[in-house]
N, C-alpha and C positions, 0 to 999 in steps of 0.2 A: 309651711316652707320659710326658710329665713333667707333674705335677699342679701347674700353675702359679698357681692361685687359692687352694689351701688351705693347702699348706704353703711357708713362705717360702723362697726361693731364694737362696743366696749367690753364684750364678753370674751372669753378664751376660744380661740380658733378650735374647731373640731379637729380631732385627729385625723379623720379621713381626708380632710382639706389640707392639713399641715404636714402630716407625715406620709412620704411616699410608699413606705412598706406597708402601711395600714391600707393606704389606697390600693396598692397592687394586690394586697391580701383580699380585700373585698373582691375585686375582679376575679381572682383566682378561685374563691369560695363559689362566686356565682357561676363561673365556668364550670366547676366541678359538679355543682348542683344540675347544671344543664345536661352534663354527659350522664349523670345517674339517670335522670329522666328519659334521656334517649336510650340508655341500656335497658330501662325497663319497658319502653316502648318496643324496641327491637326483640326483646324476650317475648312480649305478647304476640309480635308478628310472626316469630319462629314458631311459637305454640299452635297458632292459627294455621300456619303452613303446613306443621306435621299433622294436624288434625284434617285438613283438607286432604293432603296426600293419603292418609289412611283411608279417608272415606272414598277416595278414587280407586285406590288398590282393592278394597272390598268390593266394590261396584264391578271391577274387572274381574275378580275371583268368581263373584257370583254369575257373571255373564259367561264365563268359560264353562 
């Protein structure tokens, strides 16, 4: 990690620190990745619920 706030740097400032659009773009990309991950988790949860419901329905049909 680079200490960008305490020690003056002679190198070029990174784009993510200098350009607000790049900074906002990084945040948007991270949020998008979190949304995709959450969508995947919700899909798995929906599959599990459908499987559970199918098992319950089968048990009821067998019992009847």
